[in-house]
C-alpha positions in Angstrom: -1.5 9.6 5.7 0.7 11.1 3.1 0.3 11.1 -0.6 2.1 12.5 -3.6 1.5 16.3 -4.3 3.0 15.8 -7.8 3.2 13.4 -10.7 6.6 11.7 -10.6 8.5 9.4 -12.9 11.9 7.7 -12.4 13.8 4.6 -13.1 13.3 1.8 -10.5 17.0 0.8 -9.6 16.0 -2.8 -9.0 14.1 -3.5 -12.3 15.4 -0.7 -14.6 11.8 0.1 -15.6 10.3 3.5 -15.7 7.9 4.1 -12.8 5.0 6.7 -13.1 3.4 7.8 -10.0 0.4 10.0 -10.3 -0.5 13.1 -8.0 -2.6 12.0 -5.1 -1.6 8.4 -5.1 0.1 6.6 -2.1 2.8 4.2 -3.4 3.9 1.0 -1.8 6.4 1.3 1.1 9.3 0.0 -1.1 8.6 2.8 -3.7 8.2 5.4 -1.0 11.6 4.5 0.2 13.1 5.4 -3.2 11.6 8.9 -3.0 14.3 11.1 -1.3 12.7 14.6 -1.8 10.4 15.4 1.1 8.7 18.2 -0.7 6.8 15.8 -3.0 4.5 14.6 -0.3 1.5 16.2 1.1 -0.4 15.1 4.4 -4.0 14.2 4.3 -6.7 13.2 6.8 -8.2 10.6 4.6 -6.6 7.1 4.3 -6.5 6.2 0.6 -6.0 2.7 -0.4 -2.3 2.0 -1.4 -1.7 2.4 -5.1 0.8 0.3 -6.9 2.9 2.1 -9.3 2.4 1.9 -13.0 5.6 0.3 -14.4 6.2 0.6 -18.1 9.0 -0.9 -20.1 12.0 1.4 -20.0 12.7 3.5 -23.1 10.8 2.3 -26.0 9.7 4.5 -28.8 6.1 5.6 -28.6 4.0 3.9 -31.3 0.5 4.8 -32.1 -1.8 2.1 -30.9 -4.8 3.0 -33.0 -7.2 3.0 -30.1 -6.0 6.4 -28.7 -9.0 8.8 -28.0 -9.2 12.0 -30.0 -7.6 15.1 -28.3 -10.7 17.2 -29.1 -14.4 16.8 -30.0 -16.5 13.8 -29.7 -14.8 10.9 -27.7 -12.2 13.1 -26.2 -13.6 13.3 -22.6 -11.8 12.7 -19.3 -13.5 9.4 -19.0 -12.3 8.1 -22.5 -8.8 9.0 -21.6 -9.1 7.4 -18.2 -10.3 4.2 -19.7 -7.5 4.4 -22.2 -4.9 4.9 -19.3 -6.3 2.0 -17.4 -6.1 -0.3 -20.6 -2.3 0.7 -20.8 -1.8 0.2 -16.9 -1.3 3.8 -16.2 -3.2 4.7 -13.0 -5.1 8.0 -12.7 -7.0 9.7 -9.8 -10.5 11.2 -9.8 -9.1 14.7 -9.4 -6.7 14.3 -12.4 -7.9 16.3 -15.5 -8.1 15.1 -19.0 -4.8 16.9 -19.6 -3.2 15.3 -16.5 -4.0 11.9 -17.8 -2.6 12.8 -21.2 0.5 13.9 -19.5 0.9 10.7 -17.5 0.5 8.7 -20.5 3.1 10.6 -22.2 5.5 10.2 -19.3 4.8 6.6 -19.5 5.6 6.5 -23.2 2.2 5.4 -24.3 1.4 8.6 -26.3 3.1 11.6 -27.5 2.2 14.8 -25.7 
């Protein structure tokens, strides 16, 4: 089974929406066909469940939501950021760090990096 070796973002040619695919995910067959660079894949013996891509409205300004976890101190844990990402339909993997999650949220234009 192959999965993404890197976090990717690109514009879906059918919908015009920005697609964010996180490192370690296995996107749908349709989305896999859109990825033309063979170097972004890694082979794995495990069979992960297919992960649908997080689709975010194409370019819109980032606006503070008021519920963003703090970047440091109390409440700034990886779990807090993962919950925030899930609330905003940005998928994360167990191996992603807190900084990876914040980066994915920034790529999805949910937060400023």
